[in-house]
KOLBA-184387 format. One line per 8 residues: number of its first residue (from 1); for each residue x, y, z of C-alpha. Coordinates in Angstrom, 3 decimals. Example, Ala and Ser with C-alpha at 12.3 -4.5 7.8 and 13.67 -1.06 7.14 Angstrom:
<rs>
1) 12.300,-4.500,7.800 | 13.670,-1.060,7.140
</rs>
This chain:
<rs>
1) -77.748,90.710,-76.461 | -75.898,93.990,-75.870 | -72.409,94.934,-76.999 | -69.897,96.499,-74.622 | -67.487,99.347,-75.416 | -64.769,100.406,-73.015 | -62.175,103.142,-73.486 | -59.571,104.249,-70.934
9) -58.235,107.631,-72.094 | -54.981,108.935,-70.596 | -51.765,110.761,-71.259 | -49.263,109.020,-73.562 | -48.747,105.302,-72.973 | -45.184,104.147,-73.808 | -45.191,102.299,-77.129 | -43.488,99.233,-75.676
17) -46.355,98.756,-73.190 | -49.344,99.202,-75.493 | -49.708,95.727,-76.998 | -49.435,93.938,-73.668 | -51.747,96.451,-72.004 | -54.448,95.886,-74.624 | -54.290,92.107,-74.181 | -54.295,92.507,-70.374
25) -57.414,94.686,-70.541 | -59.167,92.098,-72.677 | -58.216,89.219,-70.391 | -59.063,90.991,-67.141 | -62.478,92.125,-68.346 | -63.577,89.015,-70.251 | -62.353,86.649,-67.531 | -64.190,88.727,-64.938
33) -67.407,88.747,-66.957 | -67.359,84.983,-67.465 | -66.558,84.336,-63.825 | -69.557,86.475,-62.847 | -71.852,84.444,-65.101 | -71.928,86.430,-68.352 | -71.013,84.994,-71.747 | -70.074,86.815,-74.943
41) -69.640,86.207,-78.652 | -66.283,87.863,-79.305 | -63.869,90.467,-78.011 | -61.083,92.652,-79.417 | -58.736,95.129,-77.738 | -56.945,98.135,-79.232 | -54.303,100.650,-78.199 | -53.132,104.059,-79.348
49) -50.634,106.337,-77.606 | -53.461,107.839,-75.526 | -56.090,105.160,-75.137 | -56.865,101.521,-74.454 | -60.124,100.270,-75.924 | -62.099,97.039,-75.703 | -65.075,95.864,-77.756 | -67.103,92.891,-76.477
57) -69.861,91.611,-78.777 | -72.913,89.525,-77.931 | -72.819,89.923,-74.164 | -75.644,88.283,-72.224 | -77.998,90.838,-70.692 | -77.844,89.311,-67.211 | -76.340,86.418,-65.324 | -78.554,83.443,-64.527
65) -79.800,82.671,-61.053 | -77.687,79.961,-59.397 | -78.761,77.382,-56.825 | -75.931,75.542,-55.099 | -76.085,72.786,-52.489 | -73.181,72.052,-50.179 | -72.864,69.007,-47.953 | -71.657,69.797,-44.443
73) -70.813,68.041,-41.169 | -72.913,65.350,-39.492 | -75.687,66.282,-37.123 | -74.167,66.251,-33.675 | -70.792,67.539,-34.836 | -69.096,70.202,-32.658 | -70.826,73.595,-32.765 | -67.677,75.255,-34.084
81) -67.658,72.958,-37.128 | -71.304,73.633,-37.889 | -70.932,77.385,-37.444 | -67.811,77.447,-39.643 | -69.649,75.540,-42.376 | -72.585,77.969,-42.302 | -70.284,80.970,-42.288 | -68.404,79.626,-45.307
89) -71.689,79.184,-47.155 | -72.771,82.716,-46.240 | -75.971,81.726,-44.395 | -77.178,81.442,-40.798 | -76.970,78.153,-38.887 | -80.762,78.209,-38.606 | -81.012,78.125,-42.413 | -79.144,74.813,-42.690
97) -81.192,71.797,-43.794 | -80.925,68.350,-42.183 | -80.996,65.418,-44.596 | -80.634,61.671,-44.274 | -77.381,60.194,-45.509 | -75.968,56.668,-45.718 | -74.207,57.102,-42.383 | -76.828,59.212,-40.607
105) -78.102,62.753,-40.813 | -75.967,65.607,-42.162 | -76.337,69.348,-42.624 | -76.826,70.841,-46.084 | -76.492,74.473,-47.089 | -78.688,75.656,-49.956 | -77.251,78.805,-51.499 | -79.361,80.729,-53.966
113) -77.795,83.555,-55.935 | -80.192,85.668,-57.987 | -79.217,86.767,-61.496 | -77.633,90.189,-61.909 | -77.936,92.681,-64.794 | -74.944,93.029,-67.110 | -74.406,96.712,-66.260 | -73.916,95.912,-62.580
121) -71.419,93.167,-63.344 | -69.545,95.229,-65.960 | -69.126,98.122,-63.523 | -67.760,95.812,-60.855 | -65.389,94.011,-63.236 | -64.067,97.160,-64.940 | -63.404,98.961,-61.669 | -61.434,95.965,-60.439
129) -59.482,95.819,-63.709 | -58.600,99.520,-63.579 | -57.562,99.465,-59.924 | -55.458,96.310,-60.306 | -54.068,96.798,-63.801 | -50.610,95.165,-64.167 | -48.595,98.050,-65.629 | -44.805,97.455,-65.526
137) -44.549,100.990,-64.127 | -47.361,103.210,-62.889 | -47.831,106.567,-61.195 | -50.207,108.505,-58.951 | -51.246,112.080,-59.582 | -53.207,114.699,-57.695 | -54.741,113.676,-54.389 | -56.219,110.373,-55.578
145) -55.054,106.855,-54.798 | -55.479,105.426,-58.306 | -52.319,104.261,-60.094 | -52.073,104.256,-63.883 | -49.217,104.330,-66.355 | -49.941,108.053,-66.987 | -52.742,110.256,-65.619 | -56.109,108.772,-66.554
153) -58.570,111.402,-67.813 | -61.780,109.674,-68.839 | -63.599,106.363,-69.150 | -66.131,105.234,-71.734 | -68.260,102.295,-70.627 | -71.285,101.675,-72.852 | -73.758,98.828,-73.270 | -75.601,99.153,-76.564
161) -78.303,97.188,-78.377 | -81.126,97.849,-80.830 | -82.897,100.026,-78.277 | -79.914,102.358,-77.858 | -76.858,102.879,-75.699 | -76.664,102.873,-71.907 | -73.814,104.386,-69.902 | -72.757,101.887,-67.243
169) -72.877,103.606,-63.836 | -69.244,103.570,-62.738 | -66.836,105.882,-60.936 | -63.150,105.209,-60.320 | -61.277,107.668,-58.134 | -63.544,110.547,-59.135 | -63.590,109.646,-62.853 | -67.163,108.898,-63.938
177) -67.816,106.661,-66.912 | -69.483,108.365,-69.852 | -69.884,108.219,-73.608 | -67.357,110.914,-74.607 | -63.681,110.939,-75.553 | -61.053,113.128,-77.225 | -59.730,113.002,-80.775 | -56.196,113.888,-81.921
185) -54.322,116.137,-79.530 | -53.458,118.759,-82.192 | -55.703,118.108,-85.159 | -59.111,117.982,-83.445 | -60.773,120.144,-80.836 | -63.696,119.269,-78.605 | -65.307,116.038,-77.416 | -66.630,113.057,-79.355
193) -69.772,111.313,-78.108 | -70.326,107.746,-79.260 | -73.082,105.128,-79.211 | -71.111,101.915,-79.789 | -67.916,100.485,-81.186 | -68.542,101.106,-84.909 | -69.588,104.682,-84.182 | -66.567,105.083,-81.889
201) -64.024,103.870,-84.448 | -65.553,105.906,-87.289 | -65.691,109.130,-85.292 | -62.121,108.665,-84.061 | -60.967,108.415,-87.658 | -62.844,111.631,-88.448 | -61.014,113.153,-85.478 | -57.624,112.088,-86.919
209) -57.104,108.965,-84.810 | -56.523,105.508,-86.282 | -57.559,103.093,-83.538 | -55.910,99.930,-84.881 | -52.142,99.572,-84.467 | -51.837,97.243,-87.463 | -53.614,99.799,-89.650 | -51.218,102.544,-88.513
217) -48.229,100.292,-89.190 | -49.529,99.353,-92.633 | -50.060,103.019,-93.524 | -46.546,103.948,-92.376 | -44.880,101.157,-94.344 | -46.953,101.712,-97.476 | -46.282,105.447,-97.579 | -42.590,105.098,-96.663
225) -41.880,102.494,-99.344 | -43.824,104.453,-101.960 | -41.914,107.663,-101.282 | -38.574,105.836,-101.359 | -39.458,103.916,-104.530 | -40.322,107.164,-106.293 | -36.679,108.221,-105.845 | -35.182,104.852,-106.763
233) -34.499,103.971,-103.127 | -35.526,101.233,-100.704 | -36.536,101.371,-97.038 | -34.551,98.976,-94.837 | -37.095,96.599,-93.291 | -37.304,96.824,-89.496 | -40.424,95.206,-88.055 | -39.553,96.037,-84.458
241) -39.123,99.725,-85.231 | -42.320,99.734,-87.307 | -44.317,98.350,-84.371 | -42.737,100.894,-82.022 | -43.370,103.886,-84.297 | -46.968,102.772,-84.841 | -47.318,103.078,-81.059 | -45.992,106.647,-81.054
249) -48.558,108.222,-83.383 | -52.338,108.314,-83.723 | -52.317,109.983,-87.163 | -49.127,108.918,-89.008 | -47.570,111.440,-91.386 | -44.581,109.960,-93.249 | -41.714,112.278,-94.254 | -38.608,111.407,-96.281
257) -35.436,113.316,-95.372 | -31.802,113.445,-96.480 | -28.654,112.555,-94.569 | -25.879,115.157,-94.865 | -23.030,114.165,-97.184 | -20.613,114.428,-94.222 | -21.899,111.098,-92.881 | -22.463,108.949,-95.943
265) -19.074,107.238,-95.531 | -19.981,105.898,-92.080 | -20.669,102.149,-91.991 | -24.333,101.593,-92.857 | -24.913,99.728,-89.587 | -23.691,102.761,-87.623 | -26.061,105.067,-89.485 | -28.960,102.666,-89.099
273) -28.360,102.043,-85.392 | -27.861,105.704,-84.549 | -31.024,106.764,-86.360 | -33.071,103.879,-85.002 | -32.033,104.167,-81.356 | -31.929,107.931,-80.999 | -34.485,109.233,-83.479 | -36.754,106.268,-84.355
281) -35.948,106.867,-88.033 | -36.134,104.210,-90.732 | -33.032,103.899,-92.912 | -33.314,104.283,-96.674 | -30.658,102.781,-98.943 | -29.714,103.246,-102.575 | -29.096,100.485,-105.100 | -25.504,100.039,-103.857
289) -26.688,99.423,-100.278 | -25.494,102.777,-98.897 | -27.756,104.458,-96.344 | -28.484,107.859,-97.947 | -31.833,109.038,-96.573 | -34.207,108.443,-93.678 | -37.922,108.203,-92.992 | -39.441,109.884,-89.976
297) -43.079,109.613,-88.918 | -44.772,112.697,-87.499 | -47.960,112.665,-85.435 | -49.436,115.751,-87.066 | -49.878,117.597,-90.336 | -48.392,121.033,-90.973 | -49.201,123.796,-93.412 | -45.758,123.522,-95.041
305) -46.141,119.797,-95.765 | -43.781,118.759,-92.981 | -40.835,120.941,-94.062 | -40.425,122.443,-90.596 | -40.587,119.019,-88.950 | -37.989,117.629,-91.373 | -35.673,120.598,-90.820 | -35.811,120.090,-87.071
313) -35.210,116.367,-87.368 | -32.275,116.852,-89.717 | -30.710,119.333,-87.313 | -30.912,116.868,-84.427 | -29.740,114.037,-86.669 | -26.702,116.053,-87.759 | -25.639,116.388,-84.118 | -26.161,112.684,-83.435
321) -24.264,111.568,-86.508 | -21.477,114.035,-85.739 | -20.942,112.125,-82.499 | -20.994,108.805,-84.360 | -18.469,110.094,-86.895 | -16.211,111.298,-84.085 | -16.337,107.866,-82.430 | -15.689,106.134,-85.762
329) -12.654,108.241,-86.656 | -11.129,107.928,-83.170 | -11.669,104.181,-83.165 | -10.122,103.780,-86.605 | -6.935,105.496,-85.411 | -6.639,103.011,-82.526 | -7.446,100.046,-84.768 | -4.866,100.946,-87.398
337) -2.228,101.171,-84.662 | -2.933,97.567,-83.634 | -5.696,97.813,-81.003 | -3.238,97.305,-78.133 | -4.781,100.032,-75.898 | -8.150,98.307,-76.217 | -6.697,94.903,-75.418 | -4.950,96.240,-72.335
345) -8.049,98.071,-71.129 | -9.921,94.761,-71.030 | -7.978,94.004,-67.856 | -10.052,96.718,-66.159 | -13.352,95.134,-67.209 | -14.589,92.410,-64.857 | -16.153,89.424,-66.574 | -17.131,87.805,-63.260
353) -15.607,88.349,-59.848 | -14.727,84.639,-59.639 | -13.658,84.272,-63.271 | -11.430,87.292,-63.673 | -11.378,90.138,-66.164 | -12.276,90.193,-69.839 | -8.534,90.093,-70.560 | -8.189,86.895,-68.497
361) -11.061,85.440,-70.427 | -9.575,86.426,-73.791 | -6.328,84.669,-72.877 | -8.273,81.486,-72.100 | -10.219,81.725,-75.371 | -6.947,82.166,-77.284 | -5.523,78.977,-75.783 | -8.711,77.024,-76.367
369) -9.141,78.274,-79.949 | -5.616,77.077,-80.730 | -6.512,73.621,-79.380 | -9.779,73.489,-81.326 | -8.327,74.704,-84.632 | -7.300,71.249,-85.956 | -10.731,69.854,-85.109 | -12.531,72.472,-87.209
377) -9.948,72.680,-89.990 | -8.568,76.122,-89.075 | -4.985,77.339,-88.932 | -3.981,77.353,-85.261 | -2.061,80.661,-85.384 | -4.870,82.365,-87.262 | -7.475,81.055,-84.815 | -5.385,82.277,-81.870
385) -4.977,85.740,-83.422 | -8.706,85.918,-84.138 | -9.475,85.025,-80.526 | -6.959,87.604,-79.270 | -8.779,90.512,-80.921 | -12.333,89.113,-80.828 | -13.343,91.216,-77.808 | -11.179,94.262,-78.568
393) -14.079,96.383,-79.813 | -15.696,96.198,-76.353 | -13.257,98.995,-75.433 | -14.071,101.132,-78.475 | -16.042,104.357,-78.233 | -18.572,103.216,-80.816 | -19.482,100.008,-78.958 | -19.587,101.917,-75.670
401) -22.232,104.164,-77.263 | -24.019,101.341,-79.133 | -23.410,97.990,-77.357 | -25.578,96.202,-79.928 | -22.817,96.831,-82.509 | -20.272,94.672,-80.679 | -18.670,92.174,-83.004 | -19.792,94.009,-86.120
409) -17.535,96.970,-85.280 | -14.836,94.473,-84.350 | -14.927,93.223,-87.939 | -14.526,96.753,-89.316 | -11.675,97.521,-86.932 | -9.896,94.230,-87.649 | -10.049,94.986,-91.370 | -8.632,98.469,-90.702
417) -5.823,96.876,-88.674 | -4.840,94.737,-91.671 | -6.107,91.402,-90.347 | -7.012,88.641,-92.769 | -10.610,88.292,-93.883 | -11.009,85.124,-91.782 | -9.768,86.866,-88.627 | -11.910,89.951,-89.241
425) -15.037,87.882,-89.880 | -14.553,85.938,-86.668 | -14.773,89.145,-84.612 | -18.383,89.407,-85.718 | -19.309,85.766,-86.162 | -17.911,84.299,-82.939 | -20.964,85.512,-80.988 | -23.241,83.387,-83.179
433) -25.514,81.564,-83.026 | -27.472,83.722,-80.603 | -30.589,81.575,-80.733 | -32.321,78.627,-82.402 | -32.929,80.523,-85.651 | -29.699,82.540,-85.840 | -27.203,81.757,-88.622 | -24.380,79.395,-87.615
441) -20.814,80.356,-88.651 | -19.166,77.979,-91.105 | -15.768,79.628,-91.672 | -13.234,77.452,-89.760 | -11.584,80.325,-87.861 | -14.962,81.729,-86.822 | -16.127,78.287,-85.699 | -12.983,77.768,-83.609
449) -13.361,81.093,-81.802 | -17.127,80.716,-81.394 | -16.702,77.288,-79.809 | -13.857,78.474,-77.593 | -15.920,81.434,-76.416 | -18.922,79.301,-75.470 | -16.959,76.415,-73.987 | -15.001,78.791,-71.765
457) -18.251,80.383,-70.577 | -19.860,77.040,-69.776 | -16.903,75.428,-68.028 | -16.195,78.635,-66.127 | -19.671,78.981,-64.666 | -19.850,75.247,-63.971 | -16.541,75.514,-62.103 | -17.938,78.217,-59.812
465) -21.287,76.399,-59.491 | -23.338,79.130,-61.168 | -25.739,76.921,-63.127 | -29.200,77.714,-64.488 | -31.984,76.932,-62.038 | -35.609,76.636,-63.091 | -36.450,79.540,-65.363 | -33.471,81.573,-64.170
473) -30.448,81.709,-66.446 | -28.757,85.086,-65.832 | -25.598,84.183,-67.761 | -27.447,82.731,-70.797 | -25.821,79.312,-70.352 | -28.677,77.484,-72.076 | -28.121,79.662,-75.114 | -24.372,78.976,-74.969
481) -24.972,75.212,-74.832 | -27.368,75.374,-77.768 | -24.701,77.377,-79.584 | -22.144,74.599,-79.022 | -24.645,71.999,-80.210 | -25.518,73.871,-83.393 | -21.879,74.718,-84.181 | -20.929,71.059,-83.903
489) -23.918,69.570,-85.711 | -24.363,72.069,-88.509 | -20.649,71.959,-89.312 | -20.528,68.150,-89.047 | -17.694,68.244,-86.492 | -16.249,65.310,-84.589 | -15.739,66.980,-81.212 | -16.149,64.731,-78.153
497) -17.607,66.985,-75.486 | -15.719,65.292,-72.668 | -12.385,66.174,-74.272 | -13.515,69.738,-75.035 | -14.739,70.335,-71.477 | -11.591,68.802,-70.024 | -9.330,71.024,-72.128 | -11.358,74.153,-71.320
505) -11.309,73.253,-67.641 | -7.569,72.597,-67.747 | -6.970,76.042,-69.293 | -9.258,77.629,-66.701 | -7.842,75.753,-63.731 | -4.366,77.176,-62.986 | -5.641,80.729,-62.549 | -8.927,79.937,-60.898
513) -8.290,77.354,-58.166 | -9.131,78.739,-54.745 | -11.108,77.846,-51.645 | -14.397,78.786,-53.296 | -13.550,77.732,-56.856 | -12.113,74.342,-57.709 | -11.306,75.536,-61.209 | -12.633,72.352,-62.790
521) -16.133,71.753,-64.090 | -18.108,68.580,-63.359 | -17.809,67.176,-66.876 | -20.537,64.554,-66.466 | -22.989,67.173,-65.222 | -22.021,69.589,-67.987 | -22.428,66.867,-70.619 | -25.856,66.060,-69.191
529) -26.798,69.729,-69.468 | -25.898,69.650,-73.162 | -27.886,66.447,-73.616 | -30.934,68.186,-72.148 | -30.538,71.076,-74.600 | -29.998,68.557,-77.423 | -33.316,66.903,-76.583 | -35.109,70.225,-76.992
537) -33.246,70.925,-80.236 | -34.040,67.505,-81.728 | -37.650,67.478,-80.542 | -38.151,70.661,-82.543 | -36.939,68.650,-85.545 | -39.440,65.878,-84.866 | -37.128,63.336,-83.192 | -38.951,61.441,-80.427
545) -37.793,61.961,-76.843 | -37.491,58.229,-76.164 | -35.365,57.780,-79.295 | -32.994,60.473,-78.051 | -32.844,58.826,-74.611 | -32.111,55.429,-76.203 | -29.122,56.899,-78.042 | -27.837,59.052,-75.167
553) -27.661,55.878,-73.077 | -25.053,54.406,-75.454 | -21.244,54.745,-75.131 | -19.698,57.682,-76.951 | -22.657,59.931,-76.259 | -20.404,62.974,-75.973 | -19.894,62.937,-79.743 | -22.943,64.963,-80.741
561) -22.623,64.361,-84.477 | -22.612,60.578,-84.025 | -25.336,60.777,-81.401 | -27.671,62.625,-83.760 | -26.845,60.320,-86.696 | -27.721,57.350,-84.487 | -30.954,58.974,-83.262 | -32.168,59.864,-86.748
569) -31.341,56.395,-88.059 | -33.191,54.775,-85.146 | -36.226,56.992,-85.637 | -36.300,56.159,-89.351 | -36.175,52.457,-88.474 | -38.952,52.725,-85.902 | -41.164,54.415,-88.475 | -41.179,51.164,-90.507
577) -43.453,48.217,-89.713 | -40.481,45.921,-89.121 | -38.825,48.418,-86.790 | -41.960,49.055,-84.773 | -42.769,45.370,-84.387 | -39.156,44.499,-83.594 | -39.423,46.639,-80.472 | -42.272,44.472,-79.239
585) -40.262,41.301,-79.890 | -37.181,42.763,-78.213 | -39.152,43.826,-75.156 | -40.772,40.420,-74.874 | -37.391,38.728,-75.066 | -35.872,41.156,-72.570 | -38.753,40.770,-70.088 | -38.663,36.947,-70.160
593) -34.885,36.956,-69.835 | -34.817,39.502,-66.994 | -37.442,37.574,-65.011 | -35.539,34.304,-65.469 | -32.229,35.876,-64.441 | -33.807,37.347,-61.326 | -35.517,34.054,-60.439 | -32.494,31.829,-61.140
601) -29.862,34.247,-59.815 | -27.649,33.829,-62.875 | -26.898,35.813,-66.011 | -27.746,34.022,-69.248 | -25.073,35.674,-71.349 | -23.155,32.789,-72.974 | -23.547,29.310,-74.380 | -26.447,29.459,-76.821
609) -25.772,26.573,-79.168 | -27.750,25.626,-82.333 | -27.252,21.929,-81.637 | -29.771,22.151,-78.767 | -32.389,23.768,-80.989 | -35.518,21.653,-81.347 | -37.591,23.696,-83.785 | -36.999,25.120,-87.263
617) -37.921,28.653,-86.137 | -35.390,28.296,-83.315 | -32.639,27.339,-85.781 | -33.745,30.125,-88.125 | -33.314,32.647,-85.323 | -29.728,31.443,-84.711 | -28.997,31.941,-88.412 | -30.654,35.386,-88.456
625) -28.681,36.549,-85.406 | -25.408,35.342,-86.961 | -26.199,37.257,-90.148 | -27.236,40.383,-88.201 | -24.030,40.321,-86.161 | -21.942,40.040,-89.343 | -23.589,43.218,-90.662 | -24.091,45.233,-87.469
633) -20.594,45.042,-86.004 | -18.671,46.447,-89.010 | -21.499,48.925,-89.711 | -21.271,50.306,-86.172 | -17.494,50.531,-86.419 | -17.925,52.468,-89.674 | -20.577,54.652,-88.004 | -23.059,53.492,-90.642
641) -26.059,53.518,-88.349 | -28.588,53.188,-91.153 | -27.175,49.834,-92.260 | -26.903,48.605,-88.677 | -30.490,49.587,-87.884 | -31.773,47.947,-91.084 | -29.992,44.704,-90.176 | -31.500,44.844,-86.712
649) -35.008,45.430,-88.141 | -34.688,42.280,-90.271 | -34.724,40.261,-87.045 | -38.399,41.097,-86.650 | -39.621,38.068,-88.648 | -37.403,35.395,-87.074 | -38.108,36.716,-83.559 | -41.884,36.746,-84.160
657) -41.739,33.178,-85.517 | -39.631,32.015,-82.570 | -42.142,33.267,-80.005 | -45.026,31.886,-82.056 | -43.595,28.354,-82.255 | -41.359,27.910,-79.199 | -41.945,27.785,-75.450 | -38.876,29.373,-73.831
665) -39.380,27.842,-70.385 | -39.243,24.243,-71.606 | -39.414,21.271,-69.237 | -35.940,20.173,-70.349 | -33.536,22.323,-68.317 | -30.778,22.204,-70.972 | -33.188,23.354,-73.676 | -34.576,26.081,-71.366
673) -31.076,27.453,-70.602 | -30.164,27.375,-74.284 | -33.275,29.317,-75.230 | -32.658,31.880,-72.497 | -29.127,32.321,-73.794 | -30.620,32.756,-77.261 | -32.823,35.544,-75.870 | -29.646,37.040,-74.429
681) -28.186,37.099,-77.948 | -31.278,39.024,-79.128 | -30.762,41.517,-76.318 | -27.036,41.872,-76.980 | -27.465,42.273,-80.738 | -30.200,44.904,-80.411 | -28.527,46.802,-77.579 | -25.391,47.131,-79.702
689) -27.345,49.596,-81.827 | -29.275,51.570,-79.169 | -30.732,51.081,-75.705 | -34.106,49.833,-76.875 | -35.273,49.389,-73.273 | -35.852,53.162,-73.281 | -38.190,53.079,-76.265 | -41.800,53.547,-75.187
697) -44.653,51.354,-76.381
</rs>
């Protein structure tokens, strides 16, 4: 069974595209091979800045012959139908067979496809993959029609086994497949000829090319951390940058450089962001946490040990950091004067053409934060002040240059302006949480502003009917809703959503009512949207979907903290034998009762009386329900769902015994009605805890 080696050698492939391109090459080729009738043992794809490579092991030498029979129309069917059937099968009408069938004679097409050698199939599949490769951006060059991310120079396509290697006959837009490639652009001259994957990888390494991206990344990190450690320093971990830099070099050469003293007083985040975004440098910090040096990764070796490369990088870095220092110093002057120019300039920044400017939005957030402050335990004036300056840094020069520093720079500027620590922290923290794993703010002022920010966003876009549809969510409203949920739950807040949406909508309304914008959100719809996000959030924590539905169906479902307490208590109960079996008893009682009510046209909701009980298990059930009610009602009022659920689960035994010993539809009409009313008590008692009709099973 031969092995297959493919390499597509080109000009530099952008680092951000390499990983996806390698996986696309593997999928396109292996799927095509399997579809054509070849199987294989394993496959692996690789990428460097100048090549995509694929190794397929244990490929079958040829596809098997295939014989297929297709049943067609009846004999005597219209000629057009018969001809269309034959054409679809790829044979002549005269080649159709007539066979007896249950309802008469019908035409059959027998299609025989001979096996094909692997080389023929590989050539066909690879050409299709190259011509239809899904690059995010591609280009044409010269007079050819082929599109590739950068000009494609050569193709290796080899089938190899114990007998040797065979070049697969293939030509794509004038590029013939061969067995030769290039090594490192600067450190190796001439061609490399290969006989298979192991030979290919080994010879590339000799030609100063590491084929595997993870190996390049490991080398970079190992050398960078060793060089920093030798000077008592530490490289700031940045996995995204490491993956990107590994895609920029084929032969990594790690160099440690110094940052000029002029810039060491800049905030470390500014240094790190500037070096990362502009130069692809790793930041190196000392034991105090200050960024004092940098790591750059060259793609070549030099006679002076990289001194020339470092000097050039430091020169460019000096210019970049000079700009950052200029922005920082200018921004500090504005901040220390109170940030008023920034706040005013927000009126010139449109948030949404139907929702006003950023300044309009800030005013709404201020009002809402003041309302929310008592709920989260924050000082109302402090929360309002924090909300007032929360977006101020959007007008700063530093955030204009580095938008990813929004919030963080706001904290620095608020501190420079003399704001309290709580107010300054909220400038950074009010954007959080940004996702399911992001840290949730716990400081009361930060929580107030974060909630106000997200609630204003949600009610605003609901008011103008800009809701997420399908996979589209251009305004990140799902993320905002999850943020509200996590802020409430992880801070243990009692914040009824209906009240919060109503207040946010009321604050939004006076300025936003128009022909196209009512200015008020559909609170029920918005609450339902949050419930949907809550289901996803709780499912990730192992809470069953039907348990969540059973609790959402209860009154007070806009209080997320209570809703989740109820759901977790119900799930814990259902995980016990009593709880699981109680559901069966409840459903049996509910089904019998519902059928009787539909048949009789009455509701059996009152009048169950122990004096009409005829059996001990019947009387025991009355006693058990009385005891459960005595426990459940005060427990529910105290929001002690665990106790209420436990009391409900204890009904399992008496209910099972009742159904074992008693016939509900007795001949005596008085006894029958009494027993149906007793079933109604079971339903009422259980439904006081959760809507058990929604529990599956």
